[in-house]
C-alpha angles and dihedrals in degrees: 000000000000127000119197114206138166137205087227101057147048095275093114095091089064092049090052091051093048091050094043094051093038091230117177105240136145110240116213120188118215129188131174093196093051092035092232121160094330094134090050093050092048090054086066101028116024091197088060090223124158140247093049119167118202111199124215091258090057095254119134133228122195134177123056095251092060096036096050093045090050094048092048092050089048091061107032093167088067090067089218085139126014116240123274111279096032111115092224091062090070092046089057091049090049090054091047092050088048092054093045096046115018094038109026098045098057089037090058093048091050091055093043096050091116088059090054097054140358092216111103090206091053091046089055090051092050091049092049091049096052093038088058092048092049093048090054092050092047090065088077090060092042091057094045096043092055092064105025139057092223127011094269101033136281096335122087106230142181087268088064089047091059096036090059089060097046095043092050091060095037087057089055093046094047095039093239140329099274092139093044109053094164090052089049091054092047092050092052090050089054091047092053094053111110095228090054091049091051091049091050090051092050092048091047092232129151130233 
């Protein structure tokens, strides 16, 4: 398999899953700004989006929901996702969808506010709107993190893989988790996990 990732996008959850499950996969960095492997990526994914997972049969998976689920099912012993039929499987998928939609969407709009309007006053209003939305959504993590090691229990799952990504940038946008101490502790727990550290190293990111 091949996994296309970039230092400029949300491909880090896939890297964490690959590292956590110890899946053999060729990692290929892409970058539009550095003009690295874009033509190669577009030969598999014309939209040039990452992460993009190319399977051994040449078929292609895109979107974190599909990629992370596939990687988890490829390595069931990792417990990144409980097996089909177990009730907890659908709880993990619910958390994953929550991170991808409820958290990542307003997060992205908060960071892209300068693309929405050139007015600094309007940008401040956009930021305030999406900050309030994120703070409301974060209460779900705050409640879960107060009782559990990870959001769905003792097992680190693909939901945690993606939540690490969203929480990292929410922390930047909000300026910290001062109002969410349990979330802050949970985020540090994710950051200390070896697979997350290896993914950060691969991606060339900073703490």
